[in-house]
N, C-alpha and C positions, 0 to 999 in steps of 0.2 A: 505494502498498499503505500509505503516510503513515498515511491514513484509518480505517485497523483495529487502529490501535494497536501496531504493530513497530516496532521501530527497531534499526538496525545498530548493531553491536557491533565493533569492531576493539579491537585491542590489542595489546602487544607481540609475541607469537607470531604477529602477521603473522595470524590466525582473524579470519573477520568472520563475523557472525550476524546471522542477527532472534532479539527477543526472542521472538517470539514457539514458537520451537522451542525453546526452553531451559527453559517455565515449568514441566515435568516433572519436571527433577531438582532432586532437596532438597540432593545432596549433588554437588559437584562441578557445575556447569549447565554451564561455561565450554567442558567436552569436548563438548557437543553444539552443536554450531555448523554452519552449513548449509556454508560455506565455510572450509578447514582449507589452510593452507599450512608447511611444516615446512623445517628445516635440519638434516635428519639428521644431520651432522658436527658440527651442535650439540649437538644431544641426546644423541648418545653422548658427547659430554663431557660434561655434565653429569649423565648417567648414572654417569661415573666418581667423580662426586664424592659421589656417595651416600653417606652412612651403610650399605648393606647390599654393595656395592659392595666396602668399606674395611676392611669385619669379617671378610672372606672368604669370606661365602657362598656366592661363584661366580657370582651374576647378579647381577641390577641393571635394572629394569623400568617401563615410565613406559605408562600409557594415553595416547594420542596424540589419540582419537578414540572417543565413546561416544555414540550412536544405539538408541534400543529395540532394534534387531535386527542392530547392527553394530557391531563395536570395529575399534579398529586399538592392537595393542599394540610400542611396540618393546621390544626385549630386549636385552640386554646379559651375556653369561657369559663367563666367563674359562674358559681350558682344561683339557679335559679335567674338564669339571664336565656335569649333567644335569639334565634335565627329566623326569622319571620320570611315568609313568600318567595322562598325559590323555589324557581325552575330550572332545568338546563335543558337544548336541543341536544340533549345527550343520555348515555346511562351513565350512571355513578353508582360508587360504592361509600359507602359509610361504615368505619370502622371504630371502633372505643378503642381506643390507648390505654385509658384510666378513668375513673370517674362512673357515671350511670349518663345518660341522655335520653330524652322522647324525644321520638319521631313522628309527627303527624303528617302522616299522607294524607293527601286530596280533600284536607279537614275534617277525614272523619277516621280514619284508624289512624292509633297510635300504636306502634311501636317502642318498647324500653333495649334499650341496648346497653347491656352492663359491658364490664370490659371485656376485653374479645370478642364481644358482639359484632355482626357481619350484616347489613342489609344492603341490598342493590335496587335500583329502581330504573326502569323502563322509559326512554326517555320522554323530555315535558311531563314527566309527574310534577305537582305542587307539594310541595314539603316544607315543614318549619322544626325544626331543632330547639329544644331546650333543654338546658342542664339539670336536671335533678342535684346535682351536686359537681362541686369542677371536675372538669373534664377537661380531656383531651382527646380529638378523632382524626382521624385521616377521612379525607373527601379525596376520590378520586372521579375523576371524569374523562369520558372514551367518546368523542366525536365522531357520527361518520363521516365519511370522506365531503361530503357536499357543506358540511359545515366547519373543514377544517380553516384553525384562524391564519394560513397562507397559503398558498400554492406550492402544493407539495414536487410540480414539475418545473420550479425555479431553479436554474443552475447553480451548483455549489459555488463557492468563492474560494479562491487560495484560502 
């Protein structure tokens, strides 16, 4: 691969990438990497230091992976806070890392997710999330190609 202008990138977050996969991102290109590894306990500790957490908004989040058709977002929520009226033109999953959350689906079904709970929703299903106690969860979003955030046919830069 070295002959095609590919360069491996390794940074302090244990992230590895080839440069060809990130040329399409103008903002936060370090999120579009080929191989990622995260210490979620450390990421949660960092979220607790964010201004949004200290100001009392009740939640803090960080996008861990950002690809044209795929995102992973770590969300930390204080007890009795909520995310309301969310919907994505994509399949999503919600996986509880710590705490306990309630997910209201289509304003009718309430699903409790304890630690290690996992919920998958098909595209365009509305949902709300409430933290029963302080909770951290991963929100994974996988868009079909017609909703991808950039053109996958773009030529890769050097």
